[in-house]
N, C-alpha and C positions, 0 to 999 in steps of 0.2 A: 735173207742169208747176209751175213758180213764177213768180210774178211780182214783176219788180224796177223799181225806181223810184229815178234819181238826183236826187239836188238838191245844190244850193250855188252860191255866186256863179258868174256868168258872166265876169267880170273880175277880172283880179288883178294887181297891180302886181309889176314886176320884183323879184325879192329877198325878196319875201314868201313865206308858204305857202299852197298852195292846199289847201282842205279840202273832202270830197266825202263825202255819205252815200248808202247805198244802203237803201232800206227794201224789206222782202222780205214778200211775202204768199203765201198758199196751202202754205206749209211753213216749217220751223221750221230757223234757222241751224244749230241743233246738231244736226240729223238726221244719224245714223251715215253716215258715208262723203262727204256733201257737202262740196262745196269751193265757196267765194265769191272771185273775182277781180276785180281791176281791170284793165282793158284799154282802150288810148287808139287813136286813130286821127290824127295829124297831119294836115293839108291835102295831099292829093296823095300821100301815103305810105300803106304799109300797117298793120295791127292790130299794135299792139304790146303784149304782155304785161308786166305792171307787178309784180304780186305776188298771193298768195293767202292767206286765212286759211282753215283748214280747219274743221271741224265741231268738233273738239276745242279750237280757240283757237290752233293753232299756225300760225305765220305763214311764209312763204317769199317771197323778192324776187328781182326779175330783177337780176343782177350789176351791170348798167350803171345802175341807179336805187337799188340798195341803200343807198348812203350818204345819199339823201334821202328815202326812201319809208318810211312806217309804216302798217301796217294793223291797224285795233281793230275790238272790236263791241260791241255793248250788246243782250245777250241779252234783257233785259226788254223792250227795243223792237223784237227782231228786225231789227236794223239793223247795217250793218257800214259802216265808215267810210276814206278815204283822206286822207292828209296827205302831201304833197309840198312839200319845203322849197327856199327858195333858188331859187325857179322863174326861168325866162329867158323870151323871145320863143319859144325853140324848145320850150317844153312847151305851145304853143297847140297844141289838139287837140279833137276831140269825146272824153269818157271815157265809158266804158261799165262798168257793173257786170254780172258775169255768174255764172251758176251750173252746175257740173257733178256731175250726180246718180249718178254712178258711182264704184265704188271705184278709187282712185289720184288723184293730183294730177297737174296737166298745166299745162304752159307754152303749149301750142297752143290759139289762140282757137278753131279748129275743133272742140276737144274740149269745147267749153262748150254746153250744151243750152239755155237759157233767158237772155235778154239783156234789160236794161232797154233804153228807146229811145235813150238816149245824151245828153248834156248838153255842149254847147259851153262851153269855157273859153278865153278869151283873155287872154295875158299881155303888158300893155301899161302905159305910165305915161301 
């Protein structure tokens, strides 16, 4: 089991870029086969997988968000980050980082083993 903690601003203005960081403890983000995702839940809606960065640094994104999403990592700090550009109020959600500790990437939230507590991000002027 690993521990994850999201951090970043809770309020972002429309058209700006949302930036969040996930700090991982209890395991390395470069551990073979581990995968690290960002998942969000808008108010009143279900979980939405946004993208993943694998243990080798490869990234994959949700087709609906691909043009606005970037996931990167800092192995020296054992962190991975999310950037979502050109945000609108529809991007208001609780954002989670999550870890999958078995072989194979997944877009399904239920396939992730460990989760951060989530951080509320509101897009508003």
